[in-house]
N, C-alpha and C positions, 0 to 999 in steps of 0.2 A: 504495498500500499504506501510506502514511503515515497515509491519511484512514481507514481500516478501525478501526471500532470497535461495541460493542454497541448494539442498539437497547433501548432502556430497556423498550420495552413487549413484549418479545419472548417474556417468560415464563421458567420453567424446567422446562419440561416436555421437555427435549430433551438430548442430548450432543452436541459434536463431539468427534470423535477423529483426532488425527494421528499417524500410523503411522510416524515417522521418516523417515530419508534426506531431510531438510529440508535438510542439505549433499549436493550432487552436483555439484561441479566447476563451480557457478553462482558468476558474479561478484558477487551480492548475498548470499551465505548468512548474513553476519552481519545483515544487515538483516531476513531472514526470521525468525532468531532472535528478534532483539530485539521483532519484531512479535508473536510468539507468546506471548513473555514478558510482554509488557506487556498483550496480551489477557487472558492468565492473572491477572495481578494484577489487572485491573479488574473482571474478573468475579466477582459479588457471588453467585453460585450455584455456582461450580464446574462450569460446563456443559463448557468447554474440556480435554480430556485430551491431552496430548501424550507420546508414548512415544518412545523412544530406535529409532533405526534403527542397523543396523550402520556405516554411513557416521559416525553422531555418537559411537558406542562407539570406533571406530578414533580419531577425534580425541582423545577421553579418553585413549586410549592411547598417544597421542604418534606415530602413523601418518596421515600427512598425503595418503594419495592422492587424495582426493576434494575438496580443499580447492585451487581453481584459483588458479595464479600471477596474480598483478595484480589479484587481487579483493577483497572486502574482510575474506576472514578466509584469506588466503594463509599460507605457510610461516612468512615474517617475522613476522605478526601473531601466530600461533598459539605459535613459541616462545617469544616475548616474554611472551605471556600464561601458559604453562606454567612461565616464569620469575619470576612475579608482578609482571609490568612491564604497563602500559597504554601502548601506542606512541602518540606524538603524530606522525602522519605526516599527509603531503600528501592531500588527499580522493581518493576513487576516480575515475579518469577514464574515460569511456564515449563513444566517438565525439569525442575531444578536447574533451569538456565535462566540468567539475568537479561530480560529484552531491553536495554536502556532506551532504545527510541520510542517504546510505547508509555513511558511514565514520567514522572517529573525529574527530568535531569537538572542537578542542580547547578550546572553550569550554562544552562538555557534560560534561566529565571528573567532574564531580561526581555526574552521575547513573548508578546503578549499571547503568540498562538499556544505557548507551552504554560500557561499559568490557569488554573481552574476557576478562578473568580472572572477573567476576561470570557473562558468561555461562557459563563453563566449569561455574562451581560450580553453577549453575541446573542445567546438562545432567546433573551426577552424580546429582543427586538426581529428575530423571525416571523413571517406572516404564518397564520393558519387556513388560508382557502385561497387558490388562486386559479384564474379563468385565462386561457389564451387560445386562439383560434377556436372557440365556440365549445372548448373542452373545461369543463368544472371540476376543480381538484380539492379535495381536503381531506385531512386525515379520517376523520369520521363521517361529514359530510353534512351536506345543508338542506335539512327538510323544509317543508313547507312552513312549520310552525316557527322555526328558527329564522328563516328568511323574513317572516312578518316581523318578528322581534326587532331583527337587525334595522329593518326600514323605518319602523315604529318609536323605537325607544328615543327617549327625550336627547334634545341637542347638549352640548356642555361637554364635559369631560370624554364622553363616547363619541365626539364626532358630530360633523353635519350630517343632516340627513340626505339619502340619496334622492336627489329632487327629481332625477329621470324616471325614477319609480313611481313619483307620486302625481307629475304633471306631466299634462299631456304635449306631444311634440307638435310639429308643423302638421304631419298627418291625421291629427286630433287625437293619436294613441302615444303611450307610452313609449320610449326610443329604448327597447329592451337590452341593446347591446351597451349602451350607456348605463341604464339600470344595472347591468352586471358589474361593469368596472367598479362603480360608485359603490355599490352595496360590498363587493370586495373589499373595496380600499377602507369601507367604514368598519367591517369586521376585524380586519387586520389591526385598525387603528385600536380599536377595543381594547386586542388581545395586548397590544405594547403598554396599553395603560393600565389594564389588569394587573399584568406580570410586573408594573412598577410598583403599584400600591401592595403587592405581593412582598414584595422585595423591600417594601418601608416597613410592613408590618412582621417581617421575620427579624431584620435588624434592630426593631424596637425591642423585641423579645431577647436578642442576643445581648444587646447594650444592658438592657436590665438585668441578665443573668451576670452580667460581667461586674456591675456596680455591687450585685449580692455577694460575689465571690469576694471582691474587695474588701466588703463590708462585714464579711464572716456570718453572712445571713444565708440560711438554707433557702437553696432555689425554688423559685414560684412555679416553675415547670420545666419539665425534663426535655432536652433539645428534639427527642422523638416524637413529642406532644405539638412541637411549635406549628407544624402545618396544618393540624385538625385544628387547632385554635384559629389559627388566620382565617381558615376555611369556614369557621362560623362566622365570621367578621366579613367575608368578601365574597360575592357571590357575581358571576355573570352567566344566565341561561344561555347566551347566545354562545358562549364557549363551552358550557359544560352544564348539563342539566341534573337529570336523577343517576347518571352511571351509563347511561345509553343515548342520550340526546345530547345536542350542542356539537357544534362542528367537530370539537376535538373527540367527542365519544359515541357520535351517531353510529348506530350499528343496523339498520333496517335494510340498508339497501345493499349490504351484501353478506349479512350474516342469514343462513337458509332459516334458522330456528327463529328468527325475528322477523321474517317476512320477505326476506328476497326474492326475488323472480314471481312472486305472488301479483294479481292484477292491480289490488289497492296500492301496494306499495310502486308498481311500476308504473301506475298511473299519477302518483304524487311526483314522482322524480321527474316524470314530463311536464308536468305543472310548472314544477320549479324551475328545470330547463329552459320553457317558454317566457317565463317572466325574467330570465337573466341573460337572453340570448345566446344560450349553450344548445349542442345538439346531441352531447356526451356526458355521462359522469363518470369519473375514474376514482376508486377507492381503494383504501386498505382496511387496517385496524381488526379484521376478521382472516383467520388464515385460512388457505387453501391448498390442497395439492398441487395444484398448477392454477394459473392466471383463468377465472372464469367469465362469462358474457353471459349476463342477466337482461331480461325485458327486451329481448331482440328478435328477430327471424319473424317468420310469416305470420305470427301472432300481432304482431305490431302492436304490443300492449304500452309500449313506451319509449324513451330514448334509449338506446345502448348504455348497458353500467358495465362497466369494467373493474372486476375485485382481483388486487394484483397482490396481494400479501402471501407469499408463498415462501415455504422453507420444507426443509428437509427433518423430520421429525429424529431427537437425538444428537443433532450436531454440535450440543454444547460440549459433547465428549470430547471433541479433537481440538487442537490448539486452532485451527481455521477450517470452516468447512464449507462454505458457501461458493467458494469457486475449486473445490476438491472432492469430486465425488467418487475417487479410487480409494479402494483398500479399507472401508471405513471398520474400523474396530478389528482389523483382520477378517471380515466376513467377505465371503465371494461375491454377495449380492451388491449390487449398485443402482441406484436410481436409475430412469430412463429419462424423463423430462420431469421428476420429481424433486426439483431444487429451485434455489432463488432464480426467478424470473424477471424480464422487464418489459415494460409495454413499450411498444414504438409506436406513434401514431405520425404519418406522413399525409401532409398535405399537397397535392399536385397541382402542378399551375393551372389546368383545366378544372380544380375544384373537387376533383375527384378524392377518397381518403382512402389509403392502406392502412390496414392496424395487424400490426405482427406480435408476437410473445417471442422475446429472445432468451436463451440461456445458455449455460457453458455445457460442453459435454468433454468425453476424454478425449475428443480429436480436436477440439476447439470450440469455436462460437456458433451456435446453430439459431435458426428462427423457423417459425411454423405461425399458420393461420390460427387465430382463435376462435374456436368454435361455440356456438351457442348453447348454453346449459339447458338441458331438456327436462331436467326431473325436479319439479319443483317441489317444496314441501307441502303439506295442505292441512288445513284447518288449525292455520298457526297464525297468531297477532302479529304485526310488524312493529316494531319501535327501533329502528337504527338507520344508520347512512355510510356514505362514501370516501376515497382518497385514493391519491395516486402515488407510487412511488417508485422511481428508477431505483433498483437496489443497490445501496452502496454499503450497507452495514456490515462488518466484520465481526458484530459482536454474536455470540452465541445464544441458541434458542431453544428454551427449555419446553417444548410442547405438550412433551408425554405429562408433564405436571404443572401447568400454567396456572400460575396461583395470580387470581383477579383481586386487586385492591378495591374493596368495596367501602363506599361512605355508611356510615352508619347514622 
């Protein structure tokens, strides 16, 4: 990963969108974040768009359920980072060997890309939703209810109303394309302001604890409770609702058990897309063995929804598994296409759209058509949404025992 860089001859007629959850219990989460930040900084054209996932949002909220112990972004690193300190610790150890470039090298602390506090500051500024070429993307997804809240919530600290969504244009109808861009900008403004407020809440608790320590007074709250305390004070349903709604947590558009590929959800997706000038939605957040296409085909039940969160179960047991599909723990079997994939959408000069899924194989990189998912769940209620990710994380995934942090 340290050798990844931009090809100067690659041009600027493309975008790469990473849909979050870069942090997912992997031992090298910080390295992945550093790489993405460096690529963004080195990109002269702004081709790389990194969106927050709910995992990164939880880290910003002082909830560390997805930060792996003994990794390069574990509890001790994060608590120090939230307290404004950059730890000088031993390097990350993998299989008994030191991996100096993966962790905090004390000789590189002057480099902002190497400090955990700067990484947190960078995360707070990342968008949570993106629309380009008529493709609507978010880690969780944009439901009709969330869209309505984003449009109607009062002005002020949450940004200006997206007027194109409320006022008719020259044709007498709302300009849906402008509405889409304006509502996306407003939601991203809300996210930046929300996580800044959260930072202030966390720092207040840290300052209080430090003062108590100096005075020899018992702590009023443990560090592990800071996030939940601040969450009781700060809420924004546009970003996160009850654990399965909001652009960071929405599940129904890509989770089969919550309504994905069923007509009510497909119809809702079509209505949202028509309101923001989109022809497709792409989402992550819910894992699948391969990229899946919902709400498309002959049935014509809505706009195409691509569910792109894929991984190979058990890859956390290896040092690096996202791009190595051979010899898994000494087993003879290897996956065929069941490993991390990325979605490529190409808009041709004549307006035609080509959609392919790309993945690594033992002989190199391959691509294939994304087939329509034909087996919907039945008699299930819908409650979730979408997001798109070009798979960049090197972190490991514990799919066999995925523990979900739940609000109480």
